[in-house]
N, C-alpha and C positions, 0 to 999 in steps of 0.2 A: 806377796806378789812375785817375789823371785822364783817361787816354786812353779808358777805358771810358765815362766820363761824357761826354767830348767827343763820342764817336761817337753816344751816345744823344741828346745835345742837337742835334747836327747832323741826325740822322734826324728828330727831332720838328720842328726848324726847317723842314725841307723839306716835311713834311706840312702844317704850319701855313701856309706860303707858298702851297702849292697850294690849300688850303681858302680862304684869304683872297682869292686871285685869282678864285675862283668867286663870291665875294660882292661884290667891289669892285675898285678900282684904286688905285694910289698917286698922290696928288696932287703938285703941284710942291714942296710943303714936306716930302715924304717920309712923309706920313701916309696911312693907308688910308681910303678913302671908299667907302661903299656905293653900288652901282649897282642900279637896278631890273632885275627880270627882263625879258627881251626878249619873252616870249610874248604879252603884251598890246599891245605897241607896234605891231602890225600892224593893229589895229582903227582904222578911220577916225574913228568918233565914239564914244568910250567913254561909257557912262552913269555916273550917280553911284555905283552899286554897284561898277562896275569901278574907278572912281577911288578909292573907299574901300578896296577890296581891294588895289590897288596901293600905296596909302599905308601900309596895315597891313603888307604884305609888305616894303616898304622899311624901315619901322621895325624889324621883326624882323631883317632883314639887318644893319641898323646896330648893333643890340644884339649880335648874334653877332660881328660884325666887331670891335667894341670889346673884347670878351672875348678873342678870338683875338689881336688886336694887343697887348694887355697881356701875354699869355702869351709872344708872340714877343719882346717887349721884355725880359722876364725871362730868356729863353733867350739872347738876344744879350748881356746883361750877364754871365751865367754864362760864356759863351764868352770874353768879354773877360777875365774873372777867371782863367780857365785860362791864357790867353796871358800875363797879367800875373803869374802864379804866386801869386795870392792867392785861389784858388778853395777853397771849403769853409769859409770863415771867416764867422761870424755877423756881419751888419751892425749888430746892436744891441749885443751884449756883447763881440764879438771872439774868442769861443771857437770851437773847431772844431765844424762841423756834423756831427752823428752820421752814420755811414756808412749805417745803415738808412734814415735820412731822405733822404739823397742817392740811395739806390737807388730809392726811390719817386718822388722829385722831384729830378732832377739840377740843376734851376734854383733850388732852395731858397736863400733869402737869409738865413734865420735858423735857429738851432738850435731844438730842440723846446721848450725852456723859454721862449725869447723868443717863439716862434710862439704859444704858449698865452697869453702876456701880451697879444699884439696882437689875437688873435681873440676 
């Protein structure tokens, strides 16, 4: 059964890495860092409006990148747990995570009961 989840996780990991690479690059510490879009870099003298738009775009890219990087981290942890044979165990209470929860989110770190307590 864990092979099915491993396949799902690896597929999502690939998609996330592709999306992350469109938004940024990995720095020397191994963290993703947003990069500005290149379309405005060709302008010789950007005006204030262009600069504000670039800053806003960079901020949006940074926010998206942070969300995707957090999801990628959860996926990597789940893959490590599969390899360590402790996958599907709630990190809060130690009980098994429900199958239907893992079907929806194979990177789930908590059971339903503990998820509701945290959220």
